[in-house]
C-alpha positions in Angstrom: 18.0 -58.1 -29.5 18.5 -55.0 -27.1 19.2 -57.5 -24.3 21.9 -59.2 -26.3 23.5 -55.8 -27.1 23.5 -54.7 -23.6 24.9 -58.2 -22.5 27.7 -58.2 -24.9 28.6 -54.5 -24.1 28.9 -55.0 -20.6 30.8 -58.3 -20.9 33.7 -56.1 -21.8 33.7 -54.6 -18.3 31.5 -51.4 -19.0 29.2 -49.8 -16.5 25.5 -49.6 -17.1 26.0 -46.0 -17.5 28.5 -46.4 -20.0 26.3 -48.9 -21.9 23.5 -46.3 -21.8 25.8 -43.7 -23.3 27.0 -45.8 -26.0 23.4 -46.8 -26.8 22.3 -43.1 -26.7 25.1 -42.2 -29.1 24.3 -44.9 -31.7 20.8 -43.6 -31.7 22.0 -40.2 -32.1 24.1 -41.0 -35.1 21.0 -42.9 -36.7 18.9 -39.9 -36.3 21.9 -37.7 -37.7 22.1 -40.0 -40.7 18.2 -39.5 -41.1 17.4 -36.2 -40.0 17.7 -33.1 -42.6 18.9 -29.9 -41.8 15.5 -28.3 -42.1 14.1 -31.0 -39.8 16.8 -30.2 -37.1 15.9 -26.6 -37.5 12.2 -27.2 -36.8 13.4 -29.2 -33.6 15.7 -26.5 -32.3 13.4 -23.5 -33.0 10.4 -25.5 -31.3 12.5 -25.7 -28.2 11.7 -23.5 -24.9 14.5 -20.9 -26.0 14.4 -17.4 -24.4 14.2 -14.6 -26.8 18.1 -13.9 -27.1 18.6 -17.3 -28.0 16.0 -17.7 -30.4 17.1 -14.5 -32.3 20.5 -16.0 -32.1 19.4 -19.2 -33.7 17.6 -17.6 -36.4 20.6 -15.5 -37.5 22.4 -18.7 -37.6 20.0 -20.3 -39.8 20.0 -17.4 -42.2 23.8 -17.2 -42.2 24.0 -21.1 -43.2 21.3 -20.6 -45.8 23.2 -17.7 -47.3 26.4 -19.7 -47.3 28.0 -17.3 -44.9 28.9 -20.1 -42.6 28.9 -23.9 -42.3 29.4 -26.6 -40.2 32.7 -27.9 -39.3 33.7 -31.5 -40.7 34.1 -32.6 -37.0 30.6 -31.6 -36.1 29.1 -32.7 -39.7 28.8 -36.6 -38.8 26.8 -35.8 -35.6 23.1 -34.8 -35.2 22.8 -30.9 -35.5 22.1 -29.5 -32.2 21.3 -26.3 -30.5 24.5 -26.3 -28.5 26.4 -26.3 -31.9 24.3 -23.6 -33.5 25.1 -21.5 -30.7 28.8 -22.2 -31.1 28.4 -21.2 -34.5 26.7 -18.1 -33.6 30.1 -17.0 -31.6 32.0 -17.6 -34.8 29.3 -15.6 -36.7 29.4 -12.7 -34.3 33.1 -12.7 -34.3 33.1 -12.4 -38.3 30.5 -9.8 -38.2 32.4 -7.7 -35.7 35.6 -8.0 -38.0 33.4 -6.9 -40.8 31.8 -3.9 -38.9 35.3 -2.8 -37.8 36.5 -2.9 -41.2 33.6 -1.2 -42.8 33.7 1.5 -40.2 37.3 2.3 -41.3 36.7 2.0 -45.1 33.6 4.3 -44.6 35.3 7.0 -42.4 33.3 10.2 -43.2 35.5 12.9 -44.8 34.9 15.4 -42.1 36.1 13.1 -39.5 39.7 14.2 -38.5 42.4 12.6 -36.4 44.5 15.4 -34.7 48.0 14.2 -34.0 50.1 17.4 -34.6 50.6 20.7 -33.0 49.9 22.5 -36.0 46.2 20.5 -36.4 45.6 21.2 -32.7 46.3 24.8 -33.0 44.0 25.1 -36.1 41.4 23.3 -34.3 41.6 25.5 -31.2 40.9 28.7 -33.6 37.8 26.8 -35.0 36.4 25.9 -31.5 36.8 29.6 -30.5 34.6 30.6 -33.3 32.1 28.3 -32.7 28.7 29.4 -30.6 28.0 25.9 -29.4 29.9 22.3 -29.6 29.5 18.8 -28.7 32.1 17.4 -26.3 33.1 14.0 -25.1 36.1 12.0 -23.3 37.5 8.6 -23.7 38.9 7.3 -20.6 40.6 4.5 -18.9 37.5 3.6 -16.6 34.5 5.4 -15.0 36.4 6.4 -11.7 36.7 10.1 -12.3 38.9 10.5 -9.4 41.5 7.8 -10.6 41.0 7.0 -14.3 42.6 9.3 -16.5 41.6 10.6 -20.0 43.2 8.9 -23.2 41.5 11.1 -25.6 38.9 13.5 -26.5 36.4 14.3 -29.2 34.5 17.5 -30.7 31.8 18.2 -33.0 31.9 21.7 -34.6 28.7 22.5 -36.2 29.5 25.5 -38.1 32.8 24.0 -39.4 31.3 20.6 -40.2 34.1 19.2 -38.5 34.0 15.9 -36.1 37.5 15.5 -34.4 39.3 13.0 -32.3 42.5 13.9 -30.2 44.1 10.7 -29.1 46.6 11.5 -26.1 47.5 8.1 -24.5 46.6 5.3 -26.8 49.0 2.4 -26.9 49.2 2.8 -30.8 52.7 3.4 -32.1 51.7 6.6 -34.0 53.0 9.7 -32.1 50.2 11.7 -30.3 50.2 15.0 -28.4 50.3 15.0 -24.6 47.2 15.3 -22.5 48.9 18.1 -20.9 49.9 20.1 -24.0 46.2 19.6 -25.5 44.4 20.6 -22.5 46.5 23.7 -22.1 46.1 24.7 -25.7 42.1 24.3 -25.4 42.1 25.7 -22.0 40.7 29.0 -23.7 38.0 27.1 -25.4 37.2 24.7 -22.4 36.8 27.5 -19.9 34.7 30.1 -22.2 31.2 30.3 -20.6 29.8 31.7 -23.8 31.0 29.0 -26.0 28.1 26.4 -25.2 29.1 22.6 -24.8 26.7 19.7 -25.3 27.4 16.5 -23.8 25.7 13.0 -23.0 26.2 12.3 -19.3 27.8 15.7 -18.9 28.5 15.0 -15.0 31.0 12.5 -16.0 32.9 14.5 -18.5 32.9 17.8 -16.2 34.5 15.5 -13.3 36.9 14.1 -15.6 38.2 17.5 -16.9 38.4 18.6 -13.3 40.4 15.4 -12.7 43.3 16.8 -14.7 42.8 20.4 -13.2 40.7 22.0 -16.1 37.1 23.2 -15.7 34.5 22.6 -18.6 32.5 25.7 -18.5 29.4 26.7 -20.7 27.7 23.4 -20.6 24.3 24.2 -21.9 22.7 20.8 -22.8 23.1 17.3 -21.6 21.2 14.6 -23.8 20.9 12.3 -21.2 19.0 14.3 -18.7 17.1 16.0 -21.5 15.8 12.8 -22.8 14.6 12.2 -19.4 12.2 15.3 -19.8 11.1 14.3 -23.2 10.4 10.6 -22.4 11.0 9.5 -18.7 9.6 6.1 -19.7 12.7 5.4 -21.8 13.6 2.7 -19.7 10.2 0.9 -19.8 10.2 -1.1 -22.9 6.6 -1.9 -22.0 5.7 1.7 -22.7 7.7 1.5 -26.0 11.2 2.6 -24.4 14.4 1.3 -25.6 15.5 0.1 -22.0 18.1 2.9 -21.3 19.2 6.5 -21.5 22.5 5.4 -23.2 23.4 7.2 -26.4 24.0 3.8 -28.3 20.3 2.9 -27.5 18.8 6.4 -28.2 20.6 6.9 -31.5 18.8 4.2 -33.5 15.4 5.2 -32.1 15.3 9.2 -32.5 18.2 9.4 -35.2 17.5 6.4 -37.1 21.4 5.5 -37.0 22.7 2.2 -36.1 25.3 2.4 -33.2 27.2 -0.4 -31.8 28.2 -0.3 -28.3 31.8 -0.5 -27.2 31.6 -4.1 -25.8 30.0 -5.4 -29.0 33.0 -3.6 -31.1 36.0 -4.2 -29.3 34.9 -6.8 -26.3 33.8 -6.2 -22.8 37.1 -6.1 -21.1 38.8 -4.0 -23.8 40.4 -0.7 -23.0 39.9 2.3 -25.3 43.5 3.3 -25.0 44.1 -0.1 -26.9 41.8 0.6 -29.8 43.9 1.5 -33.0 43.7 5.0 -34.0 41.8 4.6 -37.2 38.8 2.8 -35.4 39.3 5.3 -32.5 38.5 8.3 -34.8 35.4 6.7 -36.1 34.2 5.6 -32.9 34.9 8.8 -30.7 34.0 11.4 -33.3 30.6 9.4 -34.1 29.9 9.9 -30.5 30.1 13.7 -30.4 28.4 13.7 -33.9 25.5 11.7 -32.6 25.5 13.7 -29.4 25.0 16.9 -31.5 22.3 15.4 -33.8 20.3 14.1 -30.8 20.7 17.9 -29.0 19.1 19.2 -32.4 16.5 16.9 -32.2 15.8 17.4 -28.6 16.0 21.0 -28.8 13.3 21.2 -31.4 10.8 19.1 -29.6 11.6 20.8 -26.2 10.9 24.3 -27.9 7.5 23.2 -28.6 7.0 23.1 -24.7 8.5 26.5 -23.8 7.8 26.0 -19.9 9.7 22.7 -20.0 12.6 24.3 -22.0 12.8 27.1 -19.6 13.0 24.7 -16.5 15.4 22.5 -18.1 18.1 25.4 -19.1 17.7 27.0 -15.9 17.5 24.3 -13.3 18.6 21.0 -14.5 21.5 22.1 -16.5 23.1 24.4 -13.8 22.2 21.4 -11.4 24.9 19.4 -13.1 27.7 21.3 -11.8 26.1 21.2 -8.4 26.3 17.5 -8.4 29.7 17.4 -9.8 30.8 19.3 -6.5 28.5 17.4 -4.4 29.9 14.0 -5.5 33.6 14.8 -5.4 33.3 16.3 -1.5 32.5 12.6 -0.7 32.2 11.4 2.7 34.5 10.3 5.8 33.5 7.2 7.5 34.5 5.8 10.9 35.1 2.1 10.0 35.4 1.1 13.6 31.8 2.2 14.0 31.0 0.2 10.7 32.4 -2.8 11.9 30.8 -2.7 15.3 27.4 -2.1 13.6 28.1 -5.1 11.1 28.7 -7.3 14.2 25.5 -6.2 15.7 23.7 -7.3 12.7 25.6 -10.5 12.4 24.6 -11.3 15.9 21.1 -10.3 15.5 21.0 -12.4 12.3 22.3 -15.4 14.2 19.7 -14.9 16.9 17.0 -15.0 14.2 18.4 -17.8 12.4 18.1 -19.9 15.5 14.6 -18.8 16.3 13.3 -19.5 12.6 15.0 -22.9 12.4 13.3 -23.9 15.8 9.9 -22.6 14.4 10.0 -24.1 11.3 11.7 -27.5 11.7 8.7 -29.1 12.6 7.1 -28.1 9.4 10.2 -29.2 7.4 9.7 -32.5 5.6 13.3 -33.1 4.2 16.1 -35.3 6.2 18.7 -32.6 5.6 18.6 -29.7 8.1 16.6 -26.6 7.1 18.4 -24.0 4.9 16.8 -20.5 5.6 18.3 -19.6 2.2 16.7 -22.4 0.2 13.4 -21.4 -1.4 12.5 -25.0 -2.3 12.7 -25.8 1.4 11.3 -22.6 3.0 8.1 -22.3 0.8 6.5 -25.4 1.8 7.7 -24.8 5.6 6.4 -21.5 5.9 3.0 -22.4 4.0 2.5 -25.1 6.7 3.5 -22.9 9.7 1.0 -20.3 8.7 -1.6 -22.4 7.2 -1.7 -21.0 4.0 -0.1 -22.0 0.7 2.3 -19.3 -0.5 2.4 -18.7 -4.4 6.2 -18.0 -4.1 8.5 -16.4 -1.7 8.7 -13.0 -3.3 9.5 -10.7 -0.2 7.6 -7.4 -1.7 4.6 -8.9 -3.4 4.1 -12.1 -1.1 6.0 -11.8 2.2 5.7 -8.5 3.1 2.0 -8.0 3.0 1.7 -11.2 5.4 4.4 -10.0 7.9 1.9 -8.1 10.3 -0.2 -11.3 10.8 2.5 -13.7 11.0 5.8 -13.2 13.3 7.5 -16.0 11.6 7.5 -13.9 8.2 8.3 -10.9 10.0 11.4 -12.4 11.4 12.3 -14.0 8.0 12.4 -10.7 6.3 14.3 -9.0 9.1 16.9 -11.8 8.7 17.1 -11.5 5.1 17.5 -7.9 5.3 20.4 -7.9 7.8 22.2 -10.7 6.5 22.5 -8.7 3.6 23.6 -5.6 5.4 26.0 -7.3 7.8 28.5 -8.0 5.2 28.4 -4.8 3.6 29.5 -2.9 6.8 32.2 -5.5 7.7 33.6 -6.7 4.6 32.7 -4.5 1.6 32.4 -1.0 2.7 36.0 -0.5 3.8 37.0 -1.6 0.2 35.1 1.2 -1.2 37.4 4.0 0.0 38.7 5.8 -3.0 42.5 5.4 -3.5 43.0 8.8 -4.6 40.9 11.0 -2.4 40.8 8.7 0.5 37.0 9.5 0.7 34.0 7.7 0.0 31.9 8.8 -2.9 28.5 8.2 -4.0 26.9 8.6 -7.7 23.8 11.1 -7.2 21.2 10.7 -10.3 19.2 13.9 -10.7 16.7 11.8 -12.8 16.7 8.8 -10.3 13.1 8.4 -10.6 10.3 9.2 -13.5 9.1 12.0 -11.3 12.4 13.7 -11.2 13.7 12.8 -7.7 17.4 12.3 -7.0 18.6 8.7 -6.3 22.0 7.7 -5.1 24.0 4.8 -6.0 26.8 3.8 -8.1 27.9 4.4 -11.7 27.8 1.4 -13.9 31.0 -0.7 -13.4 32.1 1.5 -10.8 31.9 -0.9 -7.7 33.7 1.8 -5.4 30.5 3.9 -5.0 27.6 3.1 -2.7 24.0 4.4 -2.2 24.2 6.9 0.5 20.6 7.7 0.6 19.5 4.2 1.8 21.6 4.0 4.7 19.4 2.8 7.6 19.3 5.2 10.6 21.4 2.9 12.8 24.2 3.0 10.2 24.3 6.8 9.8 26.6 7.6 12.6 29.2 6.1 10.7 29.4 9.2 8.4 31.4 11.9 10.4 32.1 15.5 9.7 35.9 16.2 9.0 38.1 17.7 11.8 37.0 21.6 12.5 33.6 20.9 10.7 30.1 20.0 11.5 27.2 18.8 9.5 24.0 20.9 9.3 20.8 19.1 8.2 17.8 21.3 7.1 14.6 19.4 5.8 11.5 20.4 3.8 9.1 20.2 6.8 5.9 18.3 5.4 7.2 19.1 1.8 4.8 17.2 0.0 1.4 17.7 2.1 2.4 21.6 1.6 2.5 21.0 -2.0 -1.0 19.3 -2.2 -2.2 22.3 -0.1 -0.7 24.6 -2.7 -1.9 22.5 -5.7 -5.5 21.9 -4.4 -6.2 25.0 -2.7 -7.7 22.9 0.1 -8.7 25.1 3.2 -8.3 22.6 5.9 -4.6 22.1 4.7 -4.0 25.7 4.2 -5.1 26.6 7.5 -3.2 24.1 9.0 0.1 25.5 7.7 -1.3 29.1 8.4 -1.9 28.3 12.1 1.4 26.1 12.2 -0.5 23.2 13.3 -0.1 19.2 12.2 -2.0 18.7 8.9 -2.9 15.2 9.8 -4.6 16.2 13.1 -6.3 19.1 11.3 -7.7 16.5 8.9 -8.9 14.2 11.8 -10.5 17.4 13.5 -12.3 18.2 10.3 -13.4 14.6 9.7 -14.4 13.6 13.3 -15.8 17.0 14.4 -13.6 16.8 17.2 -11.2 19.5 18.9 -7.7 19.6 17.5 -6.1 18.5 20.7 -8.2 15.4 21.2 -6.8 13.8 17.8 -3.2 15.2 17.7 -1.4 13.2 20.5 -2.1 10.9 23.5 -1.0 11.7 26.9 2.3 9.9 26.4 3.2 12.0 23.3 2.3 8.9 20.8 -0.2 9.6 17.9 -3.9 9.0 18.3 -5.7 6.4 16.4 -7.4 9.3 14.4 -4.2 10.8 13.4 -2.9 7.6 12.3 -5.8 6.8 10.3 -5.3 10.1 8.5 -1.9 9.5 7.7 -2.5 6.2 6.3 -5.3 7.0 4.1 -3.4 10.2 3.2 -0.3 8.2 2.1 -2.1 5.6 0.4 -3.9 8.2 -1.8 -0.8 10.2 -2.5 1.5 7.2 -3.2 -1.3 5.4 -5.7 -1.9 2.5 -3.6 -4.6 -0.2 -4.4 -7.6 -0.6 -2.1 -6.0 -3.8 -1.1 -3.1 -2.3 0.4 -5.0 0.4 2.0 -7.4 -2.1 3.9 -4.3 -4.1 5.0 -2.9 -0.9 6.3 -5.8 0.1 8.2 -6.6 -3.3 9.3 -10.2 -3.3 7.9 -11.7 -5.1 4.9 -11.4 -3.7 1.5 -15.2 -2.4 1.3 -14.5 -0.7 4.7 -11.4 1.0 3.6 -12.7 2.3 0.3 -15.6 3.8 2.2 -13.4 5.4 4.8 -11.2 6.9 2.0 -14.1 8.4 0.1 -15.8 9.7 3.3 -12.5 11.4 4.2 -11.9 13.1 0.9 -15.6 13.9 0.7 -15.2 15.9 3.9 -12.6 18.1 2.1 -14.2 19.0 -1.1 -11.5 21.0 -2.9 -8.9 18.4 -2.3 -11.4 15.5 -3.6 -12.2 17.7 -6.5 -8.6 18.2 -7.4 -7.8 14.4 -7.0 -10.6 13.8 -9.3 -9.7 16.4 -11.8 -6.0 14.8 -11.9 -7.7 11.3 -12.9 -9.9 12.9 -15.7 -6.7 14.9 -17.0 -4.5 12.1 -17.3 -7.3 9.9 -18.8 -7.8 12.4 -21.5 -4.1 13.8 -22.2 -2.0 10.5 -21.1 0.1 12.9 -18.7 -0.1 15.3 -16.1 2.0 18.5 -15.6 4.0 19.6 -12.4 3.9 23.0 -10.8 4.3 25.7 -13.4 4.3 23.1 -16.1 8.0 22.5 -15.7 7.9 18.7 -16.3 5.4 16.3 -17.6 4.7 12.8 -15.9 3.4 10.7 -19.0 1.1 7.7 -17.8 -0.2 6.5 -21.3 -1.8 3.5 -19.8 -4.5 6.0 -18.3 -5.9 6.4 -21.9 -6.5 2.7 -22.4 -10.0 1.8 -23.4 -11.6 -0.6 -21.3 -14.2 -3.2 -22.7 -15.7 -4.1 -19.3 -15.0 -5.3 -15.9 -12.9 -8.5 -17.2 -10.7 -6.3 -19.6 -7.1 -7.4 -18.6 -6.0 -3.6 -19.0 -8.1 -2.7 -16.1 -5.3 -3.0 -13.7 -3.0 -0.8 -15.8 -5.6 1.7 -16.4 -6.4 1.9 -12.8 -2.8 2.2 -11.7 -2.0 4.8 -14.0 -5.2 7.1 -12.7 -4.0 6.4 -9.2 -0.6 7.6 -10.1 -1.4 11.0 -11.3 -2.0 12.7 -8.1 1.5 11.2 -6.9 3.3 12.3 -9.9 2.2 15.9 -9.6 3.3 16.1 -5.8 6.6 14.3 -6.4 7.4 16.1 -9.5 6.5 19.3 -8.0 8.5 18.6 -4.9 11.6 17.5 -6.6 11.6 20.9 -8.5 11.5 22.5 -4.9 14.4 20.6 -3.8 16.4 21.0 -7.1 15.8 25.0 -7.0 16.8 25.0 -3.4 20.0 23.0 -4.0 21.2 25.4 -6.6 20.7 28.4 -4.1 22.5 26.4 -1.4 25.3 25.6 -3.6 25.7 29.2 -4.7 25.8 30.4 -1.4 28.4 27.5 -0.2 30.6 28.8 -3.3 30.8 32.1 -1.6 31.9 30.8 1.8 35.2 29.3 2.6 34.9 25.8 4.0 31.3 25.6 3.1 29.8 22.8 0.8 26.8 20.6 0.1 27.5 17.3 1.7 24.4 15.5 0.5 20.6 15.3 -0.6 18.6 12.7 1.2 14.8 12.6 0.4 13.6 15.7 1.8 16.6 17.1 3.4 19.7 19.2 2.2 23.0 18.4 4.6 25.7 21.1 4.5 29.2 20.5 5.8 30.4 23.7 7.2 33.0 24.9 9.7 32.1 24.5 13.3 32.5 28.1 14.2 29.4 29.0 11.7 27.4 31.7 13.2 23.7 32.2 14.1 23.6 34.6 11.0 24.8 31.8 8.6 22.4 29.4 10.3 19.6 32.0 9.7 20.8 32.1 5.8 20.5 28.3 5.6 16.8 28.7 7.2 16.3 31.4 4.4 17.5 29.4 1.6 15.2 26.4 2.8 12.1 28.5 3.0 12.2 30.8 0.3 14.1 29.3 -2.6 10.9 28.0 -4.0 7.6 29.1 -2.7 4.3 27.2 -2.9 2.4 30.2 -4.1 1.5 33.2 -1.6 -0.6 31.3 0.8 1.0 28.0 1.7 4.3 28.7 3.4 7.4 26.4 3.8 8.8 24.9 7.0 12.0 23.4 7.8 13.7 22.0 11.0 17.5 22.6 11.2 20.0 20.3 13.3 23.7 20.2 13.8 25.8 16.9 13.8 29.4 15.6 14.2 28.2 12.5 13.2 25.2 12.2 10.5 21.8 11.1 12.5 23.1 12.2 16.0 22.0 15.7 15.7 20.7 18.5 18.1 18.4 21.4 17.0 20.0 24.4 16.0 19.1 26.7 18.8 20.3 24.0 21.3 23.6 23.7 19.4 24.1 27.4 19.8 22.9 27.6 23.8 25.3 24.6 24.5 28.0 26.5 22.5 27.6 29.9 24.2 27.5 28.2 27.5 30.9 26.8 27.2 32.5 29.9 25.7 
């Protein structure tokens, strides 16, 4: 029967594919006629759906059962499918969005107020001046604080119990006050330092007000940075976090208030200026209302940790203004240098490509040429070439540990890295120049890591920014000082190991710094019982084997590396690596006791303190109870225990850097033509007039050495260099000698 059907169908000129499709369609119609909707749902929900799709499907099922939504007549005759269900979800989501917007307007609180007239604004200004502290927010055309503009601003007045929105540039036909008039009227409030301002992501709003020529003074709290101190793990869902530090994510968790995102309510590409004013009021006023409520929650909980509260108010909050200035200063780039550097990278990539293809082609089974960017082709070829089956092509976890043993893997990693970089410097970087300032700007996040270290990069949705901190040394000379200026770099010499000497009280380390000797060589001298000079440097100036070993073990311990990573770095088996590490730290009893003490503390409390109990680093996995060696939580707990020491050291070092930045910024503010240029890892870079003096150079040295001391015994150290181009510097003394010789 089936054969006859196929022959009859094909006799009409149909292809085999068309015949198959017709048979399939007929089968589907038959199934649709016999399958109930419940059976269809059972089939669809049993598919391998991702979490998001599964949630959408269940939502559609519930809506159909409730009669909220139904199948279209065109689809009703077909077999119910996952694709149809997901199409229905889009319709359902749109209905829900419209209903949400309608309810938002209908349920607008009585104390939410739209400011549209001069009389209203003057009254608001008087009430703002009567407040002790106010929540503030801006609505803008985008996230570029140098080019985008304010379209409205909201304020929450706790004493007056008012939450207001002032539109200044909405497309709504309702007459609105001008931005210039509003800012001038509110200027006494905006610049009143004694009236506290609370914001969420204050760096952005401070910069937006400055964009229009007004300073927002008196910022006393930023609910985004404060949340990092109360729970730095908020990004980590595995540790109970909500996945971000956005207000819309934090409000439901900590305030119990549902809060839809802008994209959910108005669409991904919508502009806030296009939002009708009745909706804009509810959305914007609710933002400051939530910010105020979150501030109250945070303030109450941080007050239970007085040392954290004091640190936050005296360091992290003032630092917000430092970052605004730092970001606004921006950079000047030599695009010719960038292009040449990009071309060098591209040429090197071509050389590596040729070498890799020549090496791997004999191990490639496919008929088509080997594609270095194809995981499907590269995985078997690399596996055969090294004689070891690779589980995957993950660069960090799989390839990097093998690069020391296999030249082909080292070349592949280099190829991947420089291929990505070459396009950045040739094609992408020129486009990142800001059209308003004509400079390049980076975003600096003072909470860039869970230990409080800075990170650099770009604001979400702002492609004009870039990461200045991860520029490779070869690329740094493209950053140039402005005409008449130089860059002065000052680092925290051996910052983290000095911090360890201070926190642990280890005599071997303390004596190294008191005697101004290299700490790694001092450890080697102590461990091997050999003279310092014998284990410091070889005749050609390179490190001795002993010093290298000290550095490897030290860094592995400090950064919480596993015993397997340590073994790989030392080039020995795991047992030997563990024994060497144990012997080394037993030769420094105080240091060893301190490290073990950190592990015991975190195991008992689930967190460790930084210096002076200024911040906590929460490591809850350290408290996990293990049921034996086969317990699946063994790795998690072990990792948390290893991280305890690193958390204390990095967290304390980040505090030193931030306190020093505050003093450096204050110094620059009183020196015409001076500014902070960047913070990169353990270094501060200043932009200063090229005729700066030796006395001013000594001021920089004093700032680096004495802004934040490691107690009374461990001294700080710094090296200072002067540069016309970043990375091409000369020591400060050499700079002045050369300058004096030409005068």
